[in-house]
N, C-alpha and C positions, 0 to 999 in steps of 0.2 A: 489324724491329730484331733479333728473335731469330735469324733466319737469318743476318744480317750478323755478329752477335756470335759465332755458331758458326764462321763462316768465319774471323774474326780469331783465334779460339782455335786454329785449325789452323795458324797461322803458326809455332807452336812446334815443329812436326814438322820432321824433316829434309826438305830440306837447309838450310832457313833457320835453324831453331833459335831463334826469337824467343820464348823462354820467358816473357819479361815481357809480351808481347802476349797469350799464353794466360792468364796470371794476371789481367790487366786485363779481358779479355773475359769470363772466367768470373765475376769479381766483379760485373761489370755484369749478367750473366745471372742470378746469384743474387739480386741486387737486384730485377731485373724479375720474377722468379718470386715473390719475397716480397710483391709488390704485386698479383699476379693475384687476381681476385675469386672465381673458382670453379674447379672441377676440370677442366671442359672447357677453360678458358683455359690452365690449367697444362699440360694434356696437349698442346695445340697449340703452346704456347710451347716446351716441351721438344722436341717433335717437329721443329719448324722449326729450332731451334738445332742439334739433332743432325744434321739433313740438311745444314745449312751446313757443319758441322764435317767430316763424313765426305765430303761432296761435294768439298771442297778437299783434304783429307788424302789421299784415295784417287783422285785424278784420274788416276793411272797405270793405273787399271783399263781405260781405253780402249785402251792400247797394244797388248795382244794382238790386238785386233780390227783394228788397222791394219797388222799383218804382211802379211795378204792383204786389202788394203782393198777390192778389187773384190768379193770374196766376203763378207767379214764386216764391212766398215766401217759398214754401216747399223745394226748392233747396238750400236755404241759409245755413242751418247747414251742408249739405253735402259739399258745396263749401269750407267753412272755414276749415273743418276737412281734406278733401282731399288735399287741398293746403298746410296746415300746415305739415301734415305727409309726403306729397310728397317732399316738399322742405327740410324737416328734414332729408331726406336721404343723402343730401350733408354733413350735420354734422355727420351722421352715418359713411359715407365713410371716412371723415377726422379722426374720432376716430379710425377706423379700420386701416387706413394707419399709424397712429401714433404708433401702436403696432409693426410695422415692423422696426422701427429705434431704436437706442440705447438711444436716449433722447426723450421719448414720448411727454413730455410737449412742447418742441420746435417743434417736428414733427407735433403736432396738430395745433399749430399756423400757420406753413407754409402751411399745407394742407388746412385749412379753407380758407386762403387768395387765394390760387390757385383755390380751388373749387368755391369760390365766383366769381372769374374771369370767370370760366367756366360756371357758372350759368347765367352770363350776355351774353353768346354767344349761347349755344345750344338751340335747339327748338325755334329759333328766339330771345331767351334771355329774362331774367327777373331779372335785377340787382337791384331790389327794396329791401329796408331794409338791405343793406350791413352794417356790424358792424361799419365801419368807418363813417357812416352817423351820428353817435351820436355826432360827433364833429362839425357838421355844425352850424354856428352861433357863434362859439368860435374861438379864434385866431388860434387854432391848425388846423382849416380847410384850412389855407393857405398852408399847406404841400401838398395839392392836386395840387398846381401849379407845384410841382416837379415831382409827380408820379401818379396823379389821385386819385380816391377814394380808390383804393387798398392799397396805401401807408397808408392812414388813418386806414384801417382795420388792417394792419400789426402792426402799432404803438399800436393799441388797444390790439391785441392779445399778443404782446410781453410784454406790460405793465402788462397784467394779468398773463402771464406765468413765468416771471422772479422771482417773489416771491416764486413760487412753486419750481422752480429749485434750488434756492440758499437761500431761506428764507430771513433773514435780509439783507445780501449783495444784494440779488436779488431785495428786496423791494427798497433798495437805488438806484439800477440801474434803476428800473422802474421809480422812482421819477425823476432821472436825465434825462431819455429819454423823459418823458412828459414835464419836464421843458425846455429842449432844443427845443422841438416842440413849446412850448408856447413862448419862446424867439424869435424864428424865425418868428412866426406869428405876434407878437407885432411889431417887427422891420418892417416887410413887410407892415403891416397896417399903420404904421407911415409915409411911403413914400408918396410923393405928387402924385396926379392924374392929368391928363390933364383936361383942362376946358371943360365943356359940350358945345354942339353945340348951335346955335342961334335959330334954328327952333323949333316951338311948336308942341308937340304931344298931342293928346287927347285920353286917354284910357277909353273906354266905357264898363261899367259893368252893363248889363241890369237886372241881378238877376231873370232870368226866371227859375221857378221851373221845375225840370226835369219831374215830374209826369204829368204835364199839358202842357209842352212846345210844343208838336206837336198837341194838340187839335185845331181843326179849329176855335173854338170860342175864343181861347186865342192867336192864332198865330198873329193876327193883333195887339193885345195889346202889345205883346213883341216887334214886329217890330216898333210900334210907340214909344216905349221907346228908342230904338236905334236912331231913327230919332230925337227925342226931345233932347236927350243928345248930339247928334252930333252938333245940331244947337245952343245949349244953350250958351248965351253970345257971339255969333259970332263963326264961325267955326275956328278950328285950322289949322295949315299948313298941318298936316297929322293926320287923325283920324283912330283909330284901333278898330275893333270889334272882339269879341271872336270867338272861334271855333263853326261852325254850327250855327252862330247867326241868319242868315236869314232863315226864315221858307219856303221860296220859292226858285225856281231855275230860273236863268236867261234864260235858254233854253226854258222854258215854260211861263215865266212871264217877258218879256224884259222890261216892264215898271218899274220894281223894280230898275233897274240901273238909270233911270231918277230920281226917287224919292230920291235915295241916293245922287247923285251929286247935286240935287236941294238944299238939306239942308246943304251940305258942300260948297256951292258956287263954285262948280267946282273943289275944291281942292281935293287931293287924299284921298280915304278911302280904307284902307286895311280891308277886311271883310272875316270872316269864312263863307263858304257857300258850299253846295253840288253842284256838277255839273255832267252833263251827256254827254258822248261822245261815239258814236257807240255802244249804248246799255250797256255801262258800267258806273258805278257811282263812283265818287271820292270825298273824303273829302279834300276840297281845301281852299287855301288862294288866293283871287283875289283882285287886286288893280284897283279901278275904279276912273276916274277923267274926267275933261273937260266936254264933252257932254255925258258922260256915257261909254266912251271907256275903254277897259281893257288894262292896261299898264304893268302888271306883273301877273304871275300865278305860284303857287306851289301846287302840289298834294302830299298829305301825302304818304310817302313811307313805313314807318314801321307801319303796322297796328296791332291792338290788336287781337290776336288769339281768336276765338269764340265770340269776341265782335264786330269786324268790318269785319271779314271774317271767313270762315270755312276752315281749312286746307284741301286741295285736293278737295274742292268744285267744281272747274271747271272740274276736272277729272271725278267726279261723274256725272256731266252734260254731258260731252263728251261720256263717256262709257255707262252710264245707263239712261241718260235723266232725272236725278233728278235735278229739277230747284231750289229747296228751298235753297241749299247751294252754288249756283254758282254765282260768281260776274258777269260773262258775261251775265247772265239772269236778272241782275238788282236786286238781292236779298241781296247782300253784296257789300262792297267797293272793288275796284281794287286799287292796289298799284301804286304810282307814280314811276318815274325812279330812284329816290335816292336823296341824299343830293344836294342842289342847293344853290348858293349865288345869290340873286336878286340885280340887280343894280337899285336903286331907285333915281338915279340922285343926286339932291342936298341933299337928305337924306342919301346918302352914300350907301354902300353895306351891305346887311343884310342877315343873315342866318336864314331862317324861320324854326320853329319847331312847329308841331301841336301836342298838348297834350302829348301822350305817348313817342314821339320821344325825349323829353328832358331828359329821364332817362338813355340814352345810351351814356356814355362818349366817347367810341371809334368811334361811328358814328358821333358825333359832331366833333371829332378830324379829321374826314375824309373829312371835307368840302373841296370842290375842289379848293378854293382859300380863302385867308384871308379876313374875313368880317370886317366891322367896328363896328357892333353890332349884337346881337341876338334878335330874336323876337319869343316868344312863345305865341300862342293863344290856349286856352283850354276851355273845359267844364267840370269842376270838380264837377258839381252838381250830377254826377253819384256816387261820393265817399262819400256822406253824409256831415256831418258838424263837425265830431270829430277828425279823424286822417288822412284820405286819402288825402284831399286837402292840408294839411300842410306838409305831407311827400313828396307829389308831388312837392310842391313849394321848399322845401329844396333841393331836387335833382336838380331842375332847376337852383337854385342860385349857386350850386356847379360847374355847367358848366362854370359860369362866372369866378370863381376862377381858374379853370383848364386852361381856354383859355386866361385870361386877357382881356376879352371883356365884355362890359356892356350887361345887359339883360333887355328887356322890356317884361313884362308878362301881358297878358290881359285874364281874366277868366270870365266866365258867372256869377258865384256867388262869385268868389274869389278863390284864392288870386290874386288880381290885384296889381302889384307893379313894381317899378323901382329899379334895382339892379346895383351897380357900378361894375367896372372891378375887384374888389377884393371881390365880393360877399356880400357887405353890402347893406342892404335895405335902400334906400334914401327916397322913398315915397311909400305909400301903402294906398289903399282904405279899409275901414272897410269891414269885411267879411259879405256876405249875405245882401248887401244893393244895391239899385239901385242908381248909381252915376257915375260920370266921373272924371278923374284925368288929369289935364293939366301938362305937364312936358317937359323936354328937354332930348336929348340923351346924356348920360354921355360919357366922353372921354375913349378911348381905350388905352391899354398898348401894348408894344411889345410882340411878342409870348413868352409864358412861356416855361420852359423846357418840360413840358408835351405836350404842343402844338407842339413842335419841334420833340420830340423823342418818344412820346406815352408811351407804356408799356415796351419798351425795357429795360430801367434801372431796372424796377421792376422785370422782368424775371431773370436778372443776380443776383439781390439781393436774390430772393427766391431760386435760384439754389445754391447760396453760403450757405444760412441758412439750406437748405435741406441736403447739404453735411456735414455740421457741426452736424446736428441731427443724421446722419448715422454713423459718425466716432467718435462722442463725447463719453464721459464716462457716463455711466448710473448711476444716483444717486440712492443709496439704500434708500428706504423709511424708515422712523423712526420706523415703526411698523414691519419691516421685521425681520424674525428670524435670529439669529447669524449664521455665516457660519459654516459648519461641519468641525471638526478637523480630 
């Protein structure tokens, strides 16, 4: 039952967005945990529920192993099972912690939110499929401007736990809580936004299939798509290509820069490309213009563990001479220096995010100075066509809500879109098509409370609720035996 409830709770994640299923499943899970007799049972119940939730939410994890199915396909089942049950331990820990307080239902809600926050930090972090993500695309997602995604998770858990705590009065309280969030969201969405800029951006989506993207016979075809879409109908003021769009490197093929600016008429092109420096390789965003000169550069700083680098790979090279896992030997990427804001002159200041970096709210919040807009370039062809690309896009657009900044997103196969400063999708290209989108940069808002104070208010709120869970009065379950006389 616990495993099934966890899987039903996952239906609120993109692309389905069944938030009501998440609420109902979590309420049933809290009810189940409230009746568990011992700590071992609580741990196992939480663990199985978490495994069901993450197993369905993160089913896209098998897709990278299917790109070269003959070589890697056998690992796909192990990947999804290990990831699901590994992340399920966070739910198990929350269920166990809830047994230590007087109000377990409230304790579970607080512990889940706190451990979700921890999940986004430890071992380089993985804040994917947070419970609060089920509200993205609804007015309630505007609450993220106040306290980030964890506030959305807290609203979700409290909405599920209150009916278990106080039955009908609790259900009424849950309805009031959600209605208040809805009212705030509708009010915020009704406020006017600044006018967009005057300059034209062209977002290029080449739709290069990952399984053949790096084949020599197809590389020129995909590069020609980029050049053709850039020049179509006359170049834009600024053209943007997705992550690792260029199959060549400027260090070895300098003529590529000439080809790019030739089709853009010398106007700037921001392109995703790999680069090499001193024997190390970087996943980069480079801006070329004029006669092919580089005017801006950003190297991806938060790399995907085991996907873009192997943890301790450089140490293995230094100590044992193992080259296969070492970035310094050119076998994986090296990390850039960290978050940067690029000054693109008349296009304003932009915070660049490459793929995975857009899922980390605290790192986006740590930008060294206030940007005018955010730019995410990505290659979501690794994630298949069912769930992964749409969950990734949802998380990116939530960064717009949190920061009050518009987001321009350019993806290899999609989702390529323009998002305003309140997280609404203004324009979008059809998924898995070769096309280009001409747009303008939406206006930015002043810094939000989350942009100013980060997770500070959330920590105080969780501390207060944890104290309430510890000193509150334990509710006696309806099936408990009468007290001894």
